[in-house]
Structure formats: structure tokens, C-alpha cells
TORZALO-871361 format. One record per atom (N, C-alpha, C, O): residue in one letter; atom name; x, y, z. Coordinates in Angstrom, 3 decimals, m for minus. Layout:
("A" "CA" (X Y Z))
...
//
This chain:
("M" "N" (16.886 m10.355 m2.104))
("M" "CA" (16.176 m9.976 m0.890))
("M" "C" (15.364 m8.688 m1.146))
("M" "O" (15.820 m7.762 m1.816))
("S" "N" (14.160 m8.672 m0.591))
("S" "CA" (13.281 m7.519 m0.786))
("S" "C" (13.730 m6.325 0.042))
("S" "O" (14.347 m6.463 1.098))
("N" "N" (13.403 m5.169 m0.466))
("N" "CA" (13.671 m3.900 0.196))
("N" "C" (12.540 m3.653 1.202))
("N" "O" (11.368 m3.646 0.826))
("V" "N" (12.891 m3.448 2.485))
("V" "CA" (11.902 m3.211 3.545))
("V" "C" (12.329 m1.959 4.321))
("V" "O" (13.029 m2.072 5.327))
("P" "N" (11.914 m0.761 3.864))
("P" "CA" (12.320 0.464 4.561))
("P" "C" (11.887 0.470 6.030))
("P" "O" (10.772 0.073 6.368))
("S" "N" (12.788 0.924 6.880))
("S" "CA" (12.533 0.886 8.324))
("S" "C" (11.600 1.996 8.799))
("S" "O" (11.120 1.946 9.932))
("D" "N" (11.329 3.006 7.953))
("D" "CA" (10.458 4.108 8.384))
("D" "C" (8.980 3.858 8.071))
("D" "O" (8.154 4.755 8.233))
("L" "N" (8.646 2.653 7.628))
("L" "CA" (7.273 2.300 7.294))
("L" "C" (6.785 1.197 8.229))
("L" "O" (7.583 0.535 8.893))
("V" "N" (5.458 1.007 8.274))
("V" "CA" (4.877 m0.157 8.952))
("V" "C" (4.153 m0.976 7.889))
("V" "O" (3.804 m0.465 6.825))
("Y" "N" (3.936 m2.243 8.192))
("Y" "CA" (3.505 m3.200 7.175))
("Y" "C" (2.335 m4.052 7.645))
("Y" "O" (2.192 m4.345 8.832))
("A" "N" (1.496 m4.445 6.676))
("A" "CA" (0.420 m5.398 6.932))
("A" "C" (0.881 m6.774 6.458))
("A" "O" (1.700 m6.886 5.546))
("K" "N" (0.347 m7.815 7.086))
("K" "CA" (0.700 m9.185 6.671))
("K" "C" (0.290 m9.451 5.227))
("K" "O" (0.824 m10.350 4.578))
("S" "N" (m0.668 m8.658 4.724))
("S" "CA" (m1.149 m8.812 3.350))
("S" "C" (m0.283 m8.050 2.346))
("S" "O" (m0.663 m7.896 1.185))
("H" "N" (0.904 m7.564 2.803))
("H" "CA" (1.943 m6.966 1.944))
("H" "C" (1.656 m5.537 1.480))
("H" "O" (2.100 m5.130 0.407))
("E" "N" (0.906 m4.771 2.297))
("E" "CA" (0.789 m3.340 2.059))
("E" "C" (1.677 m2.616 3.061))
("E" "O" (1.954 m3.128 4.145))
("W" "N" (2.121 m1.410 2.684))
("W" "CA" (2.897 m0.574 3.604))
("W" "C" (2.112 0.695 3.915))
("W" "O" (1.218 1.097 3.169))
("L" "N" (2.469 1.310 5.033))
("L" "CA" (1.827 2.532 5.495))
("L" "C" (2.917 3.476 5.971))
("L" "O" (3.765 3.107 6.783))
("K" "N" (2.885 4.699 5.456))
("K" "CA" (3.821 5.730 5.908))
("K" "C" (2.995 6.817 6.573))
("K" "O" (2.317 7.597 5.904))
("V" "N" (3.059 6.859 7.898))
("V" "CA" (2.243 7.784 8.681))
("V" "C" (2.960 9.122 8.817))
("V" "O" (4.156 9.180 9.102))
("S" "N" (2.194 10.207 8.603))
("S" "CA" (2.711 11.568 8.787))
("S" "C" (2.189 12.141 10.095))
("S" "O" (1.188 11.673 10.638))
("A" "N" (2.873 13.151 10.590))
("A" "CA" (2.499 13.783 11.863))
("A" "C" (1.118 14.429 11.805))
("A" "O" (0.494 14.642 12.844))
("D" "N" (0.631 14.747 10.595))
("D" "CA" (m0.671 15.417 10.464))
("D" "C" (m1.859 14.461 10.482))
("D" "O" (m2.992 14.879 10.241))
("G" "N" (m1.610 13.168 10.768))
("G" "CA" (m2.707 12.200 10.836))
("G" "C" (m3.108 11.621 9.496))
("G" "O" (m4.157 10.989 9.372))
("T" "N" (m2.264 11.837 8.484))
("T" "CA" (m2.501 11.221 7.182))
("T" "C" (m1.449 10.132 6.967))
("T" "O" (m0.455 10.054 7.691))
("A" "N" (m1.687 9.305 5.970))
("A" "CA" (m0.727 8.246 5.667))
("A" "C" (m0.806 7.880 4.197))
("A" "O" (m1.877 7.907 3.591))
("L" "N" (0.337 7.542 3.635))
("L" "CA" (0.395 6.985 2.289))
("L" "C" (0.329 5.469 2.397))
("L" "O" (0.824 4.882 3.360))
("V" "N" (m0.289 4.838 1.395))
("V" "CA" (m0.436 3.382 1.356))
("V" "C" (0.014 2.893 m0.016))
("V" "O" (m0.250 3.528 m1.036))
("G" "N" (0.695 1.759 m0.019))
("G" "CA" (1.077 1.121 m1.269))
("G" "C" (1.327 m0.351 m1.014))
("G" "O" (1.080 m0.849 0.084))
("I" "N" (1.820 m1.051 m2.032))
("I" "CA" (2.202 m2.452 m1.824))
("I" "C" (3.720 m2.535 m1.714))
("I" "O" (4.451 m1.688 m2.226))
("T" "N" (4.162 m3.566 m1.039))
("T" "CA" (5.588 m3.703 m0.757))
("T" "C" (6.386 m4.156 m1.977))
("T" "O" (5.837 m4.632 m2.970))
("D" "N" (7.678 m3.991 m1.864))
("D" "CA" (8.605 m4.460 m2.886))
("D" "C" (8.427 m5.967 m3.090))
("D" "O" (8.435 m6.453 m4.221))
("Y" "N" (8.267 m6.697 m1.987))
("Y" "CA" (8.049 m8.148 m2.056))
("Y" "C" (6.792 m8.454 m2.880))
("Y" "O" (6.803 m9.343 m3.731))
("A" "N" (5.703 m7.704 m2.618))
("A" "CA" (4.436 m7.940 m3.327))
("A" "C" (4.567 m7.645 m4.819))
("A" "O" (4.147 m8.444 m5.655))
("Q" "N" (5.156 m6.487 m5.149))
("Q" "CA" (5.265 m6.147 m6.578))
("Q" "C" (6.165 m7.141 m7.294))
("Q" "O" (5.917 m7.482 m8.451))
("N" "N" (7.214 m7.611 m6.612))
("N" "CA" (8.135 m8.583 m7.192))
("N" "C" (7.437 m9.928 m7.426))
("N" "O" (7.668 m10.594 m8.436))
("S" "N" (6.579 m10.315 m6.474))
("S" "CA" (5.823 m11.566 m6.594))
("S" "C" (4.816 m11.501 m7.731))
("S" "O" (4.574 m12.502 m8.405))
("L" "N" (4.227 m10.329 m7.949))
("L" "CA" (3.211 m10.169 m8.993))
("L" "C" (3.810 m10.127 m10.396))
("L" "O" (3.182 m10.572 m11.357))
("G" "N" (5.011 m9.600 m10.509))
("G" "CA" (5.603 m9.424 m11.838))
("G" "C" (5.194 m8.076 m12.420))
("G" "O" (4.811 m7.169 m11.681))
("D" "N" (5.274 m7.944 m13.730))
("D" "CA" (5.022 m6.660 m14.386))
("D" "C" (3.572 m6.221 m14.203))
("D" "O" (2.651 m6.878 m14.687))
("I" "N" (3.379 m5.116 m13.505))
("I" "CA" (2.041 m4.613 m13.212))
("I" "C" (1.513 m3.839 m14.410))
("I" "O" (2.183 m2.959 m14.951))
("T" "N" (0.271 m4.195 m14.820))
("T" "CA" (m0.331 m3.625 m16.022))
("T" "C" (m1.515 m2.709 m15.720))
("T" "O" (m1.922 m1.928 m16.580))
("F" "N" (m2.078 m2.795 m14.503))
("F" "CA" (m3.254 m1.990 m14.166))
("F" "C" (m3.381 m1.896 m12.655))
("F" "O" (m3.158 m2.875 m11.942))
("V" "N" (m3.746 m0.698 m12.164))
("V" "CA" (m3.990 m0.491 m10.739))
("V" "C" (m5.349 0.167 m10.580))
("V" "O" (m5.601 1.229 m11.149))
("Q" "N" (m6.232 m0.470 m9.801))
("Q" "CA" (m7.548 0.097 m9.508))
("Q" "C" (m7.556 0.549 m8.057))
("Q" "O" (m7.225 m0.226 m7.161))
("V" "N" (m7.935 1.804 m7.822))
("V" "CA" (m8.008 2.350 m6.464))
("V" "C" (m9.393 2.966 m6.259))
("V" "O" (m10.099 3.232 m7.231))
("P" "N" (m9.788 3.196 m5.002))
("P" "CA" (m11.114 3.765 m4.747))
("P" "C" (m11.170 5.252 m5.109))
("P" "O" (m10.154 5.874 m5.419))
("K" "N" (m12.370 5.795 m5.060))
("K" "CA" (m12.559 7.222 m5.317))
("K" "C" (m12.156 8.029 m4.088))
("K" "O" (m12.253 7.545 m2.960))
("V" "N" (m11.708 9.247 m4.310))
("V" "CA" (m11.435 10.178 m3.219))
("V" "C" (m12.733 10.357 m2.428))
("V" "O" (m13.804 10.521 m3.012))
("G" "N" (m12.630 10.325 m1.106))
("G" "CA" (m13.804 10.454 m0.246))
("G" "C" (m14.310 9.128 0.291))
("G" "O" (m15.095 9.105 1.239))
("A" "N" (m13.870 8.016 m0.303))
("A" "CA" (m14.287 6.700 0.188))
("A" "C" (m13.744 6.482 1.600))
("A" "O" (m12.628 6.897 1.916))
("T" "N" (m14.542 5.828 2.442))
("T" "CA" (m14.096 5.489 3.790))
("T" "C" (m13.796 3.997 3.817))
("T" "O" (m14.628 3.175 3.433))
("L" "N" (m12.602 3.662 4.273))
("L" "CA" (m12.147 2.271 4.301))
("L" "C" (m12.030 1.775 5.725))
("L" "O" (m11.664 2.523 6.632))
("K" "N" (m12.347 0.498 5.912))
("K" "CA" (m12.116 m0.157 7.196))
("K" "C" (m10.771 m0.865 7.127))
("K" "O" (m10.313 m1.235 6.046))
("A" "N" (m10.140 m1.051 8.278))
("A" "CA" (m8.882 m1.802 8.318))
("A" "C" (m9.137 m3.210 7.798))
("A" "O" (m10.085 m3.873 8.219))
("G" "N" (m8.289 m3.662 6.883))
("G" "CA" (m8.417 m4.998 6.319))
("G" "C" (m9.367 m5.102 5.144))
("G" "O" (m9.478 m6.165 4.533))
("E" "N" (m10.063 m4.007 4.811))
("E" "CA" (m11.016 m4.009 3.706))
("E" "C" (m10.282 m3.889 2.374))
("E" "O" (m9.288 m3.170 2.263))
("T" "N" (m10.782 m4.601 1.363))
("T" "CA" (m10.230 m4.480 0.015))
("T" "C" (m10.475 m3.070 m0.495))
("T" "O" (m11.603 m2.579 m0.451))
("F" "N" (m9.418 m2.411 m0.984))
("F" "CA" (m9.631 m1.070 m1.541))
("F" "C" (m9.352 m1.007 m3.030))
("F" "O" (m9.646 0.003 m3.670))
("G" "N" (m8.793 m2.057 m3.589))
("G" "CA" (m8.495 m2.017 m5.008))
("G" "C" (m7.916 m3.322 m5.495))
("G" "O" (m7.894 m4.331 m4.790))
("V" "N" (m7.445 m3.265 m6.738))
("V" "CA" (m6.889 m4.438 m7.399))
("V" "C" (m5.621 m4.022 m8.137))
("V" "O" (m5.554 m2.951 m8.740))
("V" "N" (m4.629 m4.886 m8.074))
("V" "CA" (m3.422 m4.714 m8.876))
("V" "C" (m3.392 m5.882 m9.853))
("V" "O" (m3.409 m7.044 m9.445))
("E" "N" (m3.348 m5.566 m11.145))
("E" "CA" (m3.274 m6.609 m12.163))
("E" "C" (m1.877 m6.629 m12.754))
("E" "O" (m1.272 m5.591 m13.024))
("S" "N" (m1.383 m7.850 m12.945))
("S" "CA" (m0.068 m8.017 m13.553))
("S" "C" (m0.177 m9.032 m14.681))
("S" "O" (m1.248 m9.577 m14.946))
("V" "N" (0.941 m9.274 m15.334))
("V" "CA" (0.931 m10.274 m16.403))
("V" "C" (0.658 m11.665 m15.831))
("V" "O" (0.216 m12.551 m16.563))
("K" "N" (0.913 m11.873 m14.534))
("K" "CA" (0.703 m13.174 m13.899))
("K" "C" (m0.691 m13.346 m13.317))
("K" "O" (m1.297 m14.407 m13.463))
("A" "N" (m1.214 m12.292 m12.647))
("A" "CA" (m2.444 m12.457 m11.870))
("A" "C" (m3.055 m11.114 m11.509))
("A" "O" (m2.445 m10.061 m11.695))
("A" "N" (m4.276 m11.175 m10.986))
("A" "CA" (m4.900 m9.995 m10.376))
("A" "C" (m4.933 m10.256 m8.880))
("A" "O" (m5.241 m11.365 m8.442))
("S" "N" (m4.617 m9.238 m8.104))
("S" "CA" (m4.537 m9.407 m6.661))
("S" "C" (m5.246 m8.253 m5.959))
("S" "O" (m5.049 m7.088 m6.303))
("D" "N" (m6.078 m8.594 m4.965))
("D" "CA" (m6.725 m7.555 m4.168))
("D" "C" (m5.696 m6.828 m3.326))
("D" "O" (m4.669 m7.394 m2.951))
("V" "N" (m5.980 m5.564 m3.031))
("V" "CA" (m5.130 m4.757 m2.160))
("V" "C" (m6.006 m4.320 m0.988))
("V" "O" (m7.155 m3.920 m1.175))
("Y" "N" (m5.454 m4.400 0.218))
("Y" "CA" (m6.218 m4.167 1.442))
("Y" "C" (m5.729 m2.930 2.175))
("Y" "O" (m4.539 m2.614 2.162))
("S" "N" (m6.667 m2.232 2.817))
("S" "CA" (m6.292 m1.063 3.610))
("S" "C" (m5.704 m1.533 4.940))
("S" "O" (m6.360 m2.278 5.668))
("P" "N" (m4.474 m1.111 5.274))
("P" "CA" (m3.872 m1.554 6.535))
("P" "C" (m4.547 m0.951 7.768))
("P" "O" (m4.452 m1.505 8.863))
("V" "N" (m5.226 0.181 7.590))
("V" "CA" (m5.900 0.880 8.693))
("V" "C" (m7.213 1.481 8.182))
("V" "O" (m7.453 1.542 6.976))
("A" "N" (m8.054 1.920 9.117))
("A" "CA" (m9.287 2.608 8.735))
("A" "C" (m8.966 4.059 8.400))
("A" "O" (m8.151 4.698 9.066))
("G" "N" (m9.617 4.568 7.358))
("G" "CA" (m9.374 5.958 6.992))
("G" "C" (m10.243 6.397 5.827))
("G" "O" (m10.944 5.599 5.206))
("T" "N" (m10.173 7.683 5.555))
("T" "CA" (m10.888 8.275 4.429))
("T" "C" (m9.869 8.621 3.349))
("T" "O" (m8.820 9.199 3.634))
("V" "N" (m10.188 8.260 2.106))
("V" "CA" (m9.281 8.514 0.990))
("V" "C" (m9.250 10.014 0.681))
("V" "O" (m10.261 10.598 0.293))
("L" "N" (m8.075 10.627 0.857))
("L" "CA" (m7.888 12.048 0.556))
("L" "C" (m7.395 12.257 m0.864))
("L" "O" (m7.708 13.259 m1.508))
("E" "N" (m6.616 11.291 m1.342))
("E" "CA" (m5.963 11.448 m2.649))
("E" "C" (m5.621 10.063 m3.178))
("E" "O" (m5.351 9.145 m2.404))
("V" "N" (m5.634 9.916 m4.485))
("V" "CA" (m5.149 8.692 m5.123))
("V" "C" (m4.030 9.080 m6.081))
("V" "O" (m3.983 10.211 m6.565))
("N" "N" (m3.142 8.154 m6.349))
("N" "CA" (m2.008 8.421 m7.226))
("N" "C" (m2.458 8.291 m8.684))
("N" "O" (m2.443 7.200 m9.254))
("K" "N" (m2.856 9.414 m9.274))
("K" "CA" (m3.364 9.442 m10.655))
("K" "C" (m2.314 8.987 m11.669))
("K" "O" (m2.663 8.511 m12.749))
("A" "N" (m1.033 9.130 m11.329))
("A" "CA" (0.030 8.733 m12.256))
("A" "C" (m0.045 7.244 m12.582))
("A" "O" (0.426 6.816 m13.635))
("L" "N" (m0.633 6.451 m11.683))
("L" "CA" (m0.704 5.007 m11.915))
("L" "C" (m1.696 4.648 m13.017))
("L" "O" (m1.620 3.555 m13.578))
("D" "N" (m2.635 5.561 m13.341))
("D" "CA" (m3.584 5.297 m14.429))
("D" "C" (m2.839 5.049 m15.737))
("D" "O" (m3.147 4.106 m16.467))
("S" "N" (m1.859 5.901 m16.028))
("S" "CA" (m1.130 5.775 m17.288))
("S" "C" (0.227 5.086 m17.119))
("S" "O" (0.828 4.650 m18.101))
("N" "N" (0.709 4.987 m15.881))
("N" "CA" (2.014 4.364 m15.621))
("N" "C" (1.953 3.379 m14.454))
("N" "O" (2.607 3.602 m13.435))
("P" "N" (1.178 2.288 m14.578))
("P" "CA" (1.073 1.343 m13.463))
("P" "C" (2.413 0.705 m13.100))
("P" "O" (2.587 0.200 m11.991))
("E" "N" (3.364 0.734 m14.051))
("E" "CA" (4.685 0.141 m13.792))
("E" "C" (5.453 0.888 m12.699))
("E" "O" (6.456 0.377 m12.199))
("K" "N" (5.000 2.094 m12.317))
("K" "CA" (5.647 2.821 m11.203))
("K" "C" (5.621 1.984 m9.925))
("K" "O" (6.511 2.103 m9.083))
("V" "N" (4.597 1.135 m9.783))
("V" "CA" (4.516 0.267 m8.604))
("V" "C" (5.683 m0.723 m8.615))
("V" "O" (6.231 m1.040 m7.559))
("N" "N" (6.067 m1.211 m9.792))
("N" "CA" (7.232 m2.096 m9.894))
("N" "C" (8.538 m1.334 m9.685))
("N" "O" (9.440 m1.797 m8.987))
("Q" "N" (8.620 m0.161 m10.301))
("Q" "CA" (9.884 0.583 m10.310))
("Q" "C" (10.214 1.227 m8.966))
("Q" "O" (11.376 1.262 m8.561))
("A" "N" (9.196 1.734 m8.275))
("A" "CA" (9.425 2.489 m7.035))
("A" "C" (8.243 2.300 m6.087))
("A" "O" (7.488 3.243 m5.850))
("P" "N" (8.071 1.086 m5.538))
("P" "CA" (6.868 0.801 m4.747))
("P" "C" (6.706 1.692 m3.519))
("P" "O" (5.584 1.899 m3.056))
("Y" "N" (7.810 2.225 m2.981))
("Y" "CA" (7.717 3.023 m1.750))
("Y" "C" (7.718 4.532 m1.997))
("Y" "O" (7.556 5.312 m1.058))
("T" "N" (7.898 4.944 m3.240))
("T" "CA" (7.918 6.386 m3.528))
("T" "C" (6.887 6.709 m4.603))
("T" "O" (5.728 6.963 m4.274))
("D" "N" (7.270 6.707 m5.865))
("D" "CA" (6.362 7.073 m6.953))
("D" "C" (5.197 6.099 m7.123))
("D" "O" (4.188 6.442 m7.739))
("G" "N" (5.330 4.897 m6.585))
("G" "CA" (4.294 3.872 m6.757))
("G" "C" (3.265 3.803 m5.642))
("G" "O" (2.520 2.827 m5.551))
("W" "N" (3.208 4.829 m4.786))
("W" "CA" (2.169 4.833 m3.733))
("W" "C" (0.793 4.811 m4.389))
("W" "O" (0.649 5.188 m5.552))
("M" "N" (m0.216 4.370 m3.645))
("M" "CA" (m1.564 4.229 m4.216))
("M" "C" (m2.577 5.208 m3.640))
("M" "O" (m3.341 5.822 m4.385))
("L" "N" (m2.588 5.358 m2.315))
("L" "CA" (m3.590 6.179 m1.641))
("L" "C" (m2.959 7.078 m0.601))
("L" "O" (m1.903 6.770 m0.049))
("K" "N" (m3.624 8.201 m0.341))
("K" "CA" (m3.329 8.998 0.843))
("K" "C" (m4.602 8.977 1.676))
("K" "O" (m5.670 9.365 1.204))
("L" "N" (m4.482 8.521 2.917))
("L" "CA" (m5.628 8.396 3.814))
("L" "C" (m5.555 9.410 4.944))
("L" "O" (m4.469 9.778 5.391))
("K" "N" (m6.720 9.857 5.401))
("K" "CA" (m6.843 10.559 6.677))
("K" "C" (m7.222 9.464 7.669))
("K" "O" (m8.299 8.875 7.565))
("L" "N" (m6.345 9.191 8.626))
("L" "CA" (m6.572 8.093 9.555))
("L" "C" (m7.744 8.396 10.481))
("L" "O" (m7.855 9.502 11.011))
("I" "N" (m8.609 7.416 10.672))
("I" "CA" (m9.718 7.570 11.611))
("I" "C" (m9.167 7.503 13.036))
("I" "O" (m9.571 8.277 13.903))
("N" "N" (m8.240 6.570 13.267))
("N" "CA" (m7.591 6.457 14.572))
("N" "C" (m6.100 6.234 14.344))
("N" "O" (m5.680 5.109 14.070))
("P" "N" (m5.286 7.301 14.456))
("P" "CA" (m3.853 7.164 14.176))
("P" "C" (m3.162 6.061 14.978))
("P" "O" (m2.134 5.542 14.544))
("A" "N" (m3.707 5.696 16.133))
("A" "CA" (m3.104 4.626 16.943))
("A" "C" (m3.220 3.258 16.268))
("A" "O" (m2.504 2.326 16.634))
("D" "N" (m4.120 3.132 15.280))
("D" "CA" (m4.282 1.848 14.577))
("D" "C" (m2.978 1.374 13.949))
("D" "O" (m2.736 0.171 13.848))
("S" "N" (m2.142 2.310 13.530))
("S" "CA" (m0.904 1.917 12.850))
("S" "C" (0.031 1.151 13.793))
("S" "O" (0.917 0.431 13.333))
("A" "N" (m0.161 1.302 15.096))
("A" "CA" (0.669 0.581 16.069))
("A" "C" (0.437 m0.925 16.003))
("A" "O" (1.286 m1.700 16.446))
("A" "N" (m0.694 m1.345 15.461))
("A" "CA" (m1.004 m2.774 15.351))
("A" "C" (m0.317 m3.428 14.155))
("A" "O" (m0.330 m4.652 14.024))
("L" "N" (0.280 m2.621 13.287))
("L" "CA" (0.931 m3.162 12.094))
("L" "C" (2.347 m3.642 12.420))
("L" "O" (2.851 m3.420 13.521))
("L" "N" (2.967 m4.292 11.462))
("L" "CA" (4.287 m4.885 11.657))
("L" "C" (5.407 m3.866 11.457))
("L" "O" (5.326 m2.994 10.592))
("S" "N" (6.434 m3.993 12.259))
("S" "CA" (7.658 m3.201 12.037))
("S" "C" (8.357 m3.769 10.807))
("S" "O" (8.029 m4.862 10.345))
("A" "N" (9.311 m3.025 10.289))
("A" "CA" (10.097 m3.505 9.146))
("A" "C" (10.777 m4.823 9.487))
("A" "O" (10.825 m5.736 8.662))
("E" "N" (11.305 m4.919 10.704))
("E" "CA" (11.991 m6.147 11.126))
("E" "C" (11.034 m7.338 11.158))
("E" "O" (11.377 m8.426 10.697))
("A" "N" (9.840 m7.132 11.700))
("A" "CA" (8.857 m8.217 11.778))
("A" "C" (8.374 m8.628 10.381))
("A" "O" (8.199 m9.814 10.104))
("Y" "N" (8.161 m7.638 9.505))
("Y" "CA" (7.717 m7.944 8.134))
("Y" "C" (8.816 m8.696 7.379))
("Y" "O" (8.532 m9.639 6.641))
("A" "N" (10.042 m8.285 7.561))
("A" "CA" (11.180 m8.952 6.875))
("A" "C" (11.241 m10.430 7.260))
("A" "O" (11.573 m11.277 6.430))
("K" "N" (10.922 m10.738 8.514))
("K" "CA" (10.931 m12.154 8.960))
("K" "C" (9.844 m12.946 8.251))
("K" "O" (10.053 m14.108 7.904))
("I" "N" (8.681 m12.329 8.032))
("I" "CA" (7.566 m13.004 7.372))
("I" "C" (7.929 m13.372 5.935))
("I" "O" (7.600 m14.462 5.468))
("I" "N" (8.599 m12.475 5.246))
("I" "CA" (8.878 m12.715 3.824))
("I" "C" (10.219 m13.408 3.576))
("I" "O" (10.574 m13.703 2.435))
("A" "N" (10.960 m13.664 4.658))
("A" "CA" (12.298 m14.287 4.514))
("A" "C" (12.193 m15.702 3.970))
("A" "O" (13.211 m16.370 3.787))
//
């Protein structure tokens, strides 16, 4: 069974969002997604300063099995990217909710995260 932390919200496309009180959020792919992809060999993310729309492709995760697009769960501006993934893409497999995060966004509308799935709702989708 996949790990679905209750302090995060989820997109149906298997990304997670961890919203902070300061209006920023971390984004990554879920344990279910990394497990489905297999050993991740490359992670492509946008440049700092890029503005993303909710549902827009922001990057690609390549694994030994396939390449898969990654989507922004909410609209926001990229404040930071996880540079560690350049040399250690396997962090997404090892710790998808901590060391394997991909982006830090400044949310355009923090209320957008309310439209995402709770951990309980996401767990039902992947069950």
C-alpha cells in the first residue's frame, strides 16, 4: 500500500502539494507515482521565475520504464527547484514527500489548494 501523508493535498494526476502559512507550497510526485514509474533516472523541472497554471505540465520524470509528464496542482510562480535531483534523481524514489520534492511555488491564489484531494480521497483513487 502506498504512503499517503495526511498533511498534504493531492492532484488526480499523482502530484502532492504541501502548503505553508506564508503562501508558498512544495510540489512533488506521490509515493504511488514514483512506485509506478520504477527507478527514476532523470527529473526535468522549470526555471525559477516560471509562472505555472493549474494543471499545466511543468516537467518530466524519466525512469527505466517510461517518461511521464508532471503537472502543477495549482497556479503559482516557481521560487525554487530542488537542485539535488540533478545529480540524485533517485531521491524521488527514496523520499518522495521530503528530499524528493521538485518545486517551491508562490501560490497565485492560496484558496486553489482547497480544490485538491484530501489524503483520504486520494487513497481511495489509488486503492
